[in-house]
N, C-alpha and C positions, 0 to 999 in steps of 0.2 A: 097202073100208075098214070090211069084216068083219074082219077081222081085227087094226085099230087099236082095234075098242070090243071083240075079241077079248080083246086082252091091254092093257086099262085096267081091263077090269071082273074079272080074273083074279085072285083072291087069290095065287093061285103068284107070278106077274109081276109082285105087286106084293111081293111078301116078297121077292122077289129083287131087285131095282131096291132095295127100302129097308137089303140088305145093302150091296149096292157101295156105296152110297152113304156107308156107314158107315165102309165099310173103305176108300174112297179116303178120308176123313174123316181116321182114322185114319194112318191112310199118309204124306198131306198135313201132318198134324200134324208125325210124327215125322220129315218131312224137313224142317222151319223149324230145328226142334229141333237136330239134330245140325248143320245149317249154321250155326243161330244159333251155337252150343260150337266150332266148331268158327274161325269169326270171333274169340270171345274168344279161345280160346286162340293165335291166333297174334296177333295182337294185345300179348301180353305177353311 
């Protein structure tokens, strides 16, 4: 459990996980955005 407490208390790990979460959120938004616009183009 020493590794788990080190990972939860280390600010470098927290910033890394935060950056990954933001990046994955942006990627998910763009996937939604492109799929939405592709579906709108195929309807018309």
